C-alpha positions, 0 to 999 in steps of 0.5 A: 245046593244049600249054603249059609253065608254067616261071621259078620255083622251088621255094618260090616263090608263083606265079600262072598265068594262062591264057584260053581262046578262043571258049567255047561260045556262050550258056555261060560258064565256071564253074570251072577245074582245074588238075592237077599230077602226075608224068607224065601216065599217073598217076592223078589221085589222084596229084597233087603239087597241085591247084586248082580256081578259080571265079569268086568270088576264093579262095586258089586263084585266080579265073575273072576273066572267064567268057567270055560274049558273041558271037563273038571276045567270048567270052574266058574268063581266069582263073589259078590261085595256087600257093602257096609250100608247094605250089611246094616239092613239086616238084623242081627242074628235072624235068617234071610233067605238068600239065593245065587243064579247064573247066567250063562253064554248059551243064554240058559239060567238057573240057581246054585245056590240058596240057603240062610244068611244070618248077621251075628250080633256084634 
């Protein structure tokens, strides 16, 4: 799935919420990761920011619904909190590639969304 994150300026604190539908049967989301880097082809080590969240609340965010259940109830929800220090690293009006990956209790890992993040000029 491709997406876009925008509507904030460098130096803002931003909460990015994502929902993943149809998580695997009998599995839950144990962690989610947001990686933001200059381009898709850059190594992850060149990331401008990397946030990892779990069901335990942290400064980076939290997995707030692990997606347990059957049928349409298999929906995970999580959020990432980008601090003002992190968003200040972004150049206004420049596109940055982002990727959201999740890990499940069945040791499956996959990218659930990728796209572009843009911080607007003040």
